[in-house]
C-alpha positions in Angstrom: -34.2 76.0 -10.0 -37.1 78.2 -10.0 -37.7 76.5 -13.3 -37.3 72.5 -11.2 -41.1 72.5 -10.0 -42.9 73.8 -13.2 -45.0 71.9 -15.4 -43.5 71.2 -19.1 -46.3 73.1 -20.4 -46.3 76.1 -17.9 -45.1 79.1 -20.0 -47.8 78.8 -21.8 -49.9 80.3 -18.6 -50.2 83.3 -16.9 -51.2 82.1 -13.8 -50.9 78.9 -11.7 -53.5 75.9 -12.2 -56.2 75.8 -9.3 -55.2 73.5 -6.5 -58.6 71.6 -6.9 -57.9 71.1 -10.5 -54.2 70.0 -9.8 -55.8 67.4 -7.2 -58.1 65.9 -9.7 -56.3 66.1 -12.7 -53.4 64.1 -11.4 -53.5 60.8 -11.9 -49.8 60.2 -10.2 -51.4 58.0 -7.3 -53.1 55.9 -10.0 -50.7 55.7 -12.9 -47.4 54.9 -11.2 -48.1 51.5 -11.4 -47.3 52.0 -15.4 -43.9 52.8 -14.4 -42.2 49.5 -15.8 -43.8 49.7 -19.2 -43.6 53.8 -19.3 -39.5 53.2 -18.6 -39.3 50.2 -21.2 -41.1 52.6 -24.0 -38.7 55.5 -23.6 -35.6 53.4 -23.7 -37.0 51.7 -26.9 -38.2 55.3 -27.9 -34.8 56.6 -27.2 -32.7 54.0 -28.7 -35.1 54.8 -32.0 -34.5 58.0 -32.2 -30.8 57.3 -32.1 -30.7 54.8 -34.2 -32.5 56.9 -37.0 -30.1 59.9 -36.0 -32.7 61.9 -34.8 -30.4 62.3 -31.5 -27.4 62.1 -31.1 -25.9 58.4 -29.9 -24.2 60.2 -26.5 -27.5 62.2 -25.6 -29.7 58.3 -26.0 -27.0 56.9 -23.8 -27.5 59.2 -21.1 -31.2 59.1 -21.4 -30.9 55.2 -21.2 -28.6 54.9 -18.4 -30.9 57.7 -16.5 -33.9 55.7 -16.9 -32.4 52.5 -15.6 -31.2 54.4 -12.7 -35.2 56.0 -12.6 -36.2 52.3 -12.5 -34.1 51.0 -10.1 -35.0 54.0 -7.7 -38.4 53.1 -8.3 -37.8 49.3 -7.7 -36.3 49.7 -4.3 -38.9 52.5 -3.0 -36.6 55.7 -3.0 -38.4 57.8 -5.6 -40.9 60.3 -4.8 -43.8 60.6 -7.0 -45.2 64.5 -7.4 -48.5 65.1 -7.6 -47.5 68.4 -9.2 -46.4 66.5 -12.2 -49.2 65.4 -12.9 -48.7 61.6 -14.3 -45.9 58.9 -14.2 -44.5 60.4 -17.9 -44.0 63.0 -16.9 -42.6 62.6 -13.0 -40.2 60.3 -14.6 -39.3 63.3 -17.2 -38.5 65.3 -14.6 -36.7 63.0 -12.9 -34.3 62.7 -15.6 -33.8 66.4 -16.2 -32.3 65.9 -12.3 -30.2 63.4 -13.4 -28.4 63.6 -16.3 -29.3 67.8 -17.3 -30.7 69.1 -20.5 -29.9 65.9 -22.7 -33.5 64.9 -21.2 -35.3 67.1 -23.2 -34.6 65.2 -26.2 -36.3 61.9 -25.0 -39.4 62.9 -26.2 -38.6 64.5 -29.8 -41.5 62.6 -32.2 -44.0 61.7 -29.3 -46.7 62.9 -27.1 -48.5 61.9 -24.1 -51.1 60.8 -26.2 -49.2 57.8 -27.5 -47.0 57.6 -25.1 -49.8 56.5 -21.9 -51.7 54.5 -24.5 -48.4 52.3 -25.2 -47.9 52.1 -21.8 -51.3 51.1 -20.9 -51.1 48.3 -24.0 -48.2 47.4 -22.4 -49.5 46.7 -18.9 -52.9 45.1 -19.7 -50.3 42.6 -22.2 -48.9 41.6 -19.0 -51.6 41.6 -16.7 -54.0 39.2 -19.2 -51.3 37.2 -19.4 -51.2 37.5 -15.3 -54.9 36.6 -15.3 -54.5 33.5 -17.9 -52.1 32.0 -15.4 -54.8 32.4 -12.5 -57.4 30.9 -14.9 -55.1 27.9 -15.6 -54.3 27.2 -12.0 -58.2 27.2 -11.1 -59.0 24.6 -13.9 -55.8 22.4 -12.7 -57.9 22.4 -9.2 -61.0 21.7 -11.2 -59.9 18.9 -12.8 -58.1 17.5 -9.5 -61.7 17.4 -8.0 -63.3 16.2 -10.6 -60.9 13.2 -11.1 -61.6 12.5 -7.3 -65.7 12.4 -8.2 -66.3 10.8 -11.8 -68.5 8.1 -9.8 -70.2 10.4 -7.3 -74.0 10.7 -8.2 -75.6 14.0 -7.6 -78.9 15.5 -8.3 -79.0 17.5 -11.5 -81.3 20.7 -10.9 -83.2 22.7 -13.0 -85.1 25.8 -11.5 -83.6 24.5 -8.2 -85.6 21.2 -8.7 -84.3 17.6 -9.3 -84.0 16.8 -12.4 -81.8 13.4 -13.3 -79.0 11.8 -12.1 -75.2 13.8 -12.9 -71.9 13.2 -12.1 -70.3 15.2 -9.4 -67.7 15.5 -12.1 -69.3 16.6 -14.8 -70.9 19.2 -12.8 -67.5 20.6 -11.7 -66.4 20.1 -15.8 -69.6 22.4 -16.9 -67.5 25.2 -14.9 -64.1 24.1 -16.8 -66.0 25.2 -20.0 -67.0 28.4 -19.0 -62.9 29.2 -17.7 -61.5 28.0 -21.1 -64.3 30.6 -23.0 -62.7 33.0 -20.3 -59.4 32.4 -21.3 -60.2 32.4 -25.3 -61.7 35.9 -24.3 -58.3 37.2 -23.0 -56.3 35.4 -25.4 -58.4 37.3 -28.3 -57.9 40.5 -26.5 -54.1 40.2 -26.8 -54.3 39.4 -30.4 -56.4 42.5 -30.8 -54.0 44.6 -29.0 -50.6 43.9 -30.7 -50.5 46.6 -32.4 -48.0 49.6 -30.9 -49.4 53.4 -31.2 -46.1 54.7 -30.0 -44.6 57.2 -32.8 -48.6 58.4 -33.7 -47.3 61.5 -31.1 -50.2 63.5 -30.5 -53.2 62.6 -33.6 -51.2 62.9 -36.6 -48.1 61.2 -36.7 -44.8 63.4 -36.8 -42.3 64.9 -39.3 -39.5 63.2 -38.1 -38.9 60.5 -40.2 -38.8 57.6 -37.2 -39.2 53.6 -37.5 -42.6 52.4 -36.1 -42.1 48.9 -37.0 -38.8 49.0 -35.0 -40.6 50.2 -31.8 -43.2 47.8 -32.3 -41.1 45.0 -32.6 -38.6 45.7 -29.5 -41.8 46.3 -27.3 -43.1 42.7 -28.1 -45.9 44.3 -30.5 -46.9 42.5 -33.8 -46.7 45.4 -35.8 -47.4 49.6 -35.5 -50.9 50.9 -35.6 -52.2 51.7 -39.0 -53.8 55.0 -38.1 -52.4 58.1 -35.7 -55.7 59.4 -34.3 -57.4 55.8 -34.3 -54.4 55.2 -32.1 -54.4 57.9 -29.2 -58.2 57.3 -29.3 -58.5 54.5 -28.8 -59.3 52.0 -25.7 -61.3 48.9 -26.8 -58.6 47.0 -25.6 -59.2 48.2 -22.7 -62.6 48.0 -22.7 -62.1 44.1 -24.5 -59.8 43.7 -20.8 -63.0 44.5 -18.5 -65.6 42.7 -20.5 -63.3 39.4 -20.4 -63.2 40.1 -16.5 -66.5 41.0 -15.8 -67.8 37.5 -17.6 -65.4 35.6 -15.8 -66.3 36.9 -12.6 -70.1 36.3 -13.9 -68.2 32.7 -14.2 -67.0 32.6 -10.3 -69.7 34.0 -9.6 -72.0 31.4 -10.6 -69.6 28.7 -8.8 -69.9 30.3 -5.6 -73.6 30.2 -5.6 -74.2 26.4 -6.3 -71.8 26.1 -3.8 -73.7 28.1 -1.5 -76.8 26.5 -1.9 -74.7 23.1 -1.9 -73.3 23.8 1.5 -76.7 25.1 3.0 -78.2 22.7 5.8 -81.1 22.7 3.3 -79.2 20.4 0.5 -75.5 19.6 2.9 -74.1 18.2 -0.6 -70.8 19.6 0.1 -68.5 21.1 3.1 -65.3 22.5 3.0 -62.5 22.4 4.9 -62.4 25.3 7.8 -59.9 27.5 6.1 -62.6 28.7 4.0 -65.3 29.3 6.4 -65.7 32.2 9.5 -67.5 31.8 12.0 -70.3 34.2 13.6 -69.7 36.7 16.6 -73.0 35.4 18.5 -73.9 32.1 17.5 -71.4 29.6 18.4 -72.1 27.0 16.0 -71.9 29.0 13.3 -69.4 27.4 10.3 -70.4 30.5 7.3 -69.6 30.3 3.9 -68.0 33.8 3.4 -65.3 33.2 1.1 -67.7 32.1 -1.7 -69.5 34.9 -0.5 -67.4 37.5 -1.3 -66.5 35.6 -4.7 -70.5 36.0 -5.2 -69.9 39.7 -4.7 -67.5 40.9 -6.2 -68.5 40.5 -9.5 -70.4 43.8 -9.0 -67.3 45.2 -8.9 -66.5 43.6 -12.1 -69.6 45.0 -13.6 -69.1 48.4 -12.4 -65.6 49.0 -14.0 -66.7 48.2 -17.5 -70.1 49.8 -17.4 -67.9 53.2 -16.3 -65.4 52.8 -18.9 -68.3 52.3 -21.9 -69.7 55.0 -20.2 -67.0 57.3 -20.3 -66.0 56.9 -24.0 -69.4 56.9 -25.4 -70.0 60.5 -26.0 -66.2 61.1 -26.9 -65.0 62.6 -30.7 -62.3 61.3 -31.8 -58.7 61.9 -30.7 -57.9 62.2 -27.1 -59.8 64.0 -23.8 -58.8 64.2 -20.5 -62.0 62.1 -20.0 -59.6 59.0 -20.3 -57.5 59.4 -17.9 -59.7 57.5 -15.5 -59.4 54.5 -17.8 -56.3 53.4 -16.0 -58.2 52.9 -12.3 -60.6 50.8 -13.7 -58.6 48.8 -15.4 -55.9 48.2 -12.3 -59.4 47.6 -10.0 -61.2 45.3 -12.5 -57.8 43.7 -12.5 -56.9 43.7 -8.7 -60.5 42.3 -8.1 -60.4 39.4 -10.5 -57.1 38.7 -9.6 -58.2 38.4 -5.7 -61.4 36.7 -6.7 -59.8 33.5 -8.6 -57.2 33.1 -5.8 -60.5 32.8 -3.5 -61.7 30.2 -6.6 -58.8 28.3 -6.2 -58.3 27.5 -3.1 -62.9 27.0 -2.5 -62.2 24.3 -5.0 -59.1 22.6 -3.2 -61.3 22.9 0.2 -64.6 21.5 -1.4 -65.7 17.8 -0.7 -68.4 15.9 -1.6 -71.2 14.7 1.3 -71.5 11.5 -1.5 -74.3 9.5 0.7 -76.1 13.1 0.7 -75.3 13.4 -2.9 -76.9 10.0 -3.3 -79.9 10.1 -1.7 -81.1 13.2 -2.6 -80.3 12.1 -6.4 -83.0 9.3 -5.7 -85.5 12.4 -4.8 -87.9 13.6 -6.8 -88.5 10.5 -9.5 -85.4 11.8 -11.4 -85.2 8.3 -12.9 -88.6 9.2 -14.8 -86.7 10.5 -18.2 -85.3 7.3 -18.5 -88.5 5.1 -17.9 -90.2 7.2 -20.6 -87.0 6.5 -23.1 -86.8 2.6 -22.0 -90.4 2.8 -23.3 -89.2 4.5 -26.4 -86.3 2.1 -27.0 -87.9 -1.5 -26.1 -91.2 -0.8 -26.8 -91.6 1.3 -30.0 -93.6 4.3 -28.4 -93.5 8.0 -29.5 -91.6 10.0 -26.7 -94.7 11.9 -26.2 -96.6 8.3 -25.0 -94.0 7.0 -23.1 -93.7 11.0 -21.5 -97.0 10.1 -20.8 -97.3 6.3 -19.1 -94.3 8.2 -17.1 -96.0 10.9 -15.6 -98.6 8.6 -14.5 -96.6 6.6 -12.6 -94.9 9.3 -10.9 -98.3 10.3 -9.9 -99.0 6.6 -8.7 -95.6 6.6 -6.3 -96.1 10.0 -5.2 -99.3 8.9 -4.4 -98.0 5.9 -2.8 -95.2 8.0 -0.7 -92.7 5.5 -3.0 -89.2 6.6 -5.1 -89.9 5.1 -8.0 -86.8 2.6 -7.5 -88.8 1.6 -4.2 -92.2 0.4 -7.2 -92.7 -3.7 -7.8 -92.8 -5.3 -10.9 -96.5 -5.2 -10.8 -97.1 -2.2 -9.8 -95.0 -0.6 -12.9 -96.8 -2.9 -15.2 -100.0 -1.2 -14.0 -99.2 1.1 -16.6 -97.9 -0.6 -19.1 -98.4 -4.1 -19.4 -95.7 -5.7 -21.8 -92.8 -5.0 -18.9 -90.4 -7.5 -17.6 -87.7 -7.1 -14.6 -85.2 -5.4 -16.7 -87.5 -2.5 -16.7 -86.7 -2.1 -13.1 -83.1 -0.7 -13.6 -84.2 2.1 -15.4 -84.9 3.5 -11.7 -81.6 3.1 -10.4 -79.9 6.5 -10.1 -76.2 5.4 -11.3 -77.4 3.3 -14.0 -79.1 6.5 -15.0 -76.2 8.7 -14.7 -74.2 6.1 -16.8 -76.8 5.9 -19.8 -76.2 9.4 -20.8 -73.5 8.3 -23.6 -74.1 11.1 -26.0 -70.9 12.9 -26.7 -70.7 15.8 -24.0 -73.3 13.4 -21.4 -72.6 12.4 -17.7 -72.1 8.8 -18.3 -68.7 8.2 -16.2 -66.7 6.9 -19.0 -67.4 10.2 -20.5 -66.7 12.5 -17.8 -62.9 10.4 -17.7 -62.4 10.8 -21.5 -63.2 14.5 -20.8 -60.9 14.8 -18.3 -57.9 13.3 -20.0 -58.7 15.6 -23.2 -58.4 18.7 -20.7 -55.3 17.4 -19.3 -53.7 17.5 -22.7 -55.4 20.7 -23.0 -54.1 22.8 -20.3 
């Protein structure tokens, strides 16, 4: 009983670990999230040891049955995680000794905590990435539904937050769909890159036991075993890639939230939200604030911070394993939790938004947004160079501003002051809906284009 609470490596030392280091060095409060992956990897490792006749089959069966009992205990919340045993790996091993006795000592044959933890971590990131991919897909579906209802909704397309050209609100929404497509590819790419199993690399040099690493790799769902034992235990690229993909995705969601915050503002009034995506003020009774959108915009800072932190941790490490890497899991877990919450809020935000179509149409007409269409008309119909047409159109805009008129409010006679050889057909170019639907080039904002893209996206989803 005296040795029951000792660490596995305590026999090498003459004094107890300091209390302050035990507190800082223990990671069980963080890496207990790896318990499912740790138990799964230990079961497969044990099966391999038995298959290779490195340990007896009866000992292997005891270990596997004991691990399954531990998983049930943890699942039900009946397992006591102890800080003095440092991490999830030793907590489970100590519990296994309590359940099956000395046979538990065979489980750690031909492996180290170094390859054990990186295997668990890769398995966890695999699961987390698949979960994030589902959340991104849900958000993309919500964007498609909202876009489908707004293909012919005209809004002002902005550059520098100034009215630029008329666009479809659906086309605007689908620009974020494209961003999310790239986000999915980043997570999928990381899944492909990390699809190599480190288990069996041991501390850093491999092992003298005749293990079957291909067996463990396949059983754990990896494509193949890693090819270099040193790189296997020191690699955290997969964690960095996960946090990078998370940071970029969070940035895209932040941009969407920022657009919505601006368009929802009293200065723009282009969109509104259902009340479930708004909060009130403690002092101003009239207020309805887009707090969820603001939280989405703010959360990106957390994802940036986690990425920067892990890059900083890894930048100065020589090869092999170091204790510095212990913090990698907390960074990834927090980054995952933050992004998942942000994606959930974003999906709800998209569902709650609706276009103030009359305001959008009104604002699309402000700022002479069809000036480029007039220049293009002169190029196509009067064989002028674009630069010459641009100059004529600019003069027309100056005239309209002076008269305090929209371009669509100008008469044919007024337009002909700037180019004589025109007929009434030229007036069509000043209509914002016509302007939107003239942009038929691939990827353009014309309604038929947008409808075709929605069909294409639905098949992809």
